[in-house]
C-alpha positions, -999 to 999 in steps of 0.1 A, spaced: -329 615 340 -298 622 320 -278 592 333 -308 569 324 -308 579 289 -270 576 286 -273 541 301 -298 533 278 -283 544 248 -254 527 257 -273 495 257 -287 497 225 -255 508 213 -238 473 227 -266 454 212 -265 468 176 -227 456 176 -235 424 191 -260 419 163 -237 434 134 -208 412 147 -225 380 152 -225 366 118 -187 373 113 -183 345 136 -210 321 130 -200 309 93 -190 275 79 -153 268 87 -128 241 80 -99 230 103 -75 199 106 -71 177 133 -34 183 140 -17 196 105 -25 196 71 11 194 55 19 199 16 19 167 -4 6 149 25 -28 134 39 -49 151 67 -84 146 83 -101 180 82 -135 190 99 -160 213 87 -177 232 112 -213 241 106 -233 264 131 -269 270 128 -276 307 125 -315 307 128 -337 304 155 -366 290 136 -352 264 114 -327 237 113 -298 231 88 -309 201 69 -281 199 41 -244 208 36 -226 207 4 -190 210 1 -172 217 -34 -137 212 -39 -112 234 -56 -111 225 -97 -72 238 -95 -60 212 -69 -82 182 -73 -80 155 -48 -79 118 -55 -85 104 -23 -117 119 0 -132 95 22 -159 106 47 -163 97 81 -198 84 91 -219 111 109 -250 100 130 -283 112 117 -267 123 82 -266 104 47 -234 114 27 -226 114 -10 -193 117 -26 -194 131 -65 -166 125 -87 -155 140 -120 -134 132 -147 -102 152 -150 -91 168 -179 -54 165 -168 -48 129 -148 -31 127 -117 -1 106 -106 -8 87 -73 16 61 -61 31 55 -94 -7 53 -109 -27 76 -130 -58 92 -114 -83 100 -142 -111 113 -117 -112 133 -85 -140 142 -59 -157 176 -68 -183 175 -40 -194 160 -10 -231 163 2 -245 155 35 -283 152 43 -300 151 75 -323 120 79 -337 131 111 -339 167 128 -303 181 113 -285 208 133 -314 225 156 -309 262 166 -282 269 192 -260 239 180 -234 232 156 -220 199 136 -187 188 125 -183 171 92 -149 150 89 -130 139 58 -100 125 51 -83 141 23 -52 139 3 -29 143 -13 -28 179 -6 -12 202 -32 22 209 -27 24 242 -44 -1 261 -26 -4 276 8 -44 271 11 -75 255 -4 -106 274 -8 -134 254 -5 -174 267 -12 -199 257 10 -240 256 7 -261 253 38 -296 246 35 -322 251 62 -356 233 69 -375 264 58 -359 261 24 -333 291 28 -299 285 12 -268 304 24 -239 303 0 -206 302 18 -187 308 -16 -169 346 -11 -133 346 -11 -111 372 11 -94 397 -9 -60 408 4 -66 442 22 -102 439 20 -128 431 51 -141 401 56 -169 391 33 -205 384 46 -206 351 35 -166 339 35 -158 305 20 -140 279 40 -102 282 40 -80 254 47 -44 266 57 -16 242 45 17 237 68 53 234 54 59 199 38 74 170 56 94 140 48 67 119 62 36 125 41 15 97 55 22 108 92 7 86 115 8 57 95 45 56 90 51 61 128 30 32 134 51 14 108 83 26 126 71 15 159 64 -20 147 101 -22 131 115 -11 162 94 -35 182 105 -64 157 142 -54 161 137 -55 200 121 -89 199 149 -101 175 174 -89 198 156 -106 229 156 -140 206 192 -136 200 199 -128 235 180 -159 245 198 -183 222 231 -172 233 220 -178 271 206 -211 258 240 -220 240 260 -209 268 240 -232 292 245 -262 269 285 -255 266 285 -256 306 266 -287 309 289 -302 284 318 -293 302 306 -306 337 300 -338 320 331 -342 305 347 -334 341 327 -357 359 333 -386 331 371 -382 337 368 -381 374 349 -414 371 377 -429 350 401 -419 376 384 -434 405 379 -466 384 415 -471 377 424 -461 411 399 -488 423 411 -516 399 450 -508 411 440 -510 448 425 -545 443 454 -557 425 480 -546 454 454 -559 478 456 -595 460 491 -596 459 495 -589 495 472 -617 505 494 -643 480 527 -632 498 512 -638 532 
């Protein structure tokens, strides 16, 4: 009997630990596809789990940090969701590709036009963003998740150094060290195209050289045959003259 009570107590304790630790793992997060380098561009995914058993997530709002405004934010279409990009005027203009930018994206909102994120599922919301700040190690976003039962969860709490993780932490994008190539794949593609062009040029030059060599060879052969023909012709004439003299003498 005592063993049964101990086992039952252990099961209850384990269940309590799972219940208490569950929300810590199920919150809105942001991760880059590959890396998010300082000063560069990146594609990031906001991962949104549905934490309710009796409601679906029908709306997601992501607010961008005002201290590091981004001039370029482009959403990727997500099936079953409408997206709205909100821009605001900047107090201090940004400079991008030699041009001054007077406004930046401050919020992106996705609204479900169907069932949304149902219980037991999650959804990723991709964004192409840049240029990322060069003077920061991370970017902190604020996320607001709305359910079909009108419940609103605000993932806006920041992590304090040395403190425990807050109950509703804000999504944090870690930035890696800056690279010489801020445009990543686009620059690689350009380099590949340049290499391919150089290869084509080299091949074309080789073909031209081969053609010229073949032409020179043909010209030399023609000259030799011409000289041989002349020699044969002269010999024929001389033979004819000698033959005629022999007949006359006879």
